[in-house]
C-alpha positions as CSV (number, residue, x, y, z in Angstrom):
1,X,-13.8,-36.5,48.6
2,X,-12.9,-36.9,44.9
3,X,-9.4,-37.0,43.5
4,X,-8.4,-35.4,40.2
5,X,-6.9,-37.9,37.7
6,X,-3.5,-36.9,36.2
7,X,-3.7,-35.4,32.7
8,X,-2.0,-38.3,31.1
9,X,-4.6,-40.6,32.5
10,X,-7.5,-38.5,31.2
11,X,-5.9,-38.6,27.7
12,X,-5.5,-42.3,27.9
13,X,-9.1,-42.8,29.0
14,X,-10.3,-40.6,26.1
15,X,-8.2,-42.6,23.6
16,X,-9.5,-45.9,24.9
17,X,-13.1,-44.7,24.8
18,X,-12.6,-43.5,21.2
19,X,-11.2,-46.9,20.3
20,X,-14.1,-48.7,22.0
21,X,-16.6,-46.7,20.0
22,X,-14.8,-47.3,16.8
23,X,-14.6,-51.0,17.5
24,X,-18.2,-51.2,18.4
25,X,-19.2,-49.4,15.1
26,X,-17.0,-51.7,13.1
27,X,-18.6,-54.8,14.7
28,X,-22.1,-53.5,14.0
29,X,-21.2,-52.9,10.4
30,X,-19.7,-56.3,10.0
31,X,-22.8,-58.0,11.6
32,X,-25.0,-56.0,9.2
33,X,-23.0,-57.3,6.2
34,X,-23.3,-60.9,7.4
35,X,-27.1,-60.5,8.2
36,X,-27.9,-59.1,4.8
37,X,-26.0,-61.9,3.1
38,X,-23.7,-59.5,1.2
39,X,-20.7,-61.1,3.0
40,X,-20.6,-64.8,3.8
41,X,-18.2,-67.0,5.7
42,X,-17.0,-69.9,3.6
43,X,-14.4,-72.6,3.8
44,X,-11.8,-72.2,6.7
45,X,-13.5,-69.1,8.0
46,X,-12.6,-66.9,5.0
47,X,-14.9,-64.1,3.9
48,X,-16.6,-64.1,0.5
49,X,-18.1,-60.8,-0.6
50,X,-21.0,-60.9,-3.1
51,X,-20.2,-57.9,-5.3
52,X,-23.3,-58.3,-7.5
53,X,-25.5,-56.6,-4.9
């Protein structure tokens, strides 16, 4: 027997799923920047962007 989740819970789950997808896409984009060398990590973990490319 399945129980129906309250509406508020459905909305919260949908919001969390959207946030998870957005975060995953952002992480993928950041990794691509690092792997191509366009963005580098330098002193003290700061980012350096190579704008010449």
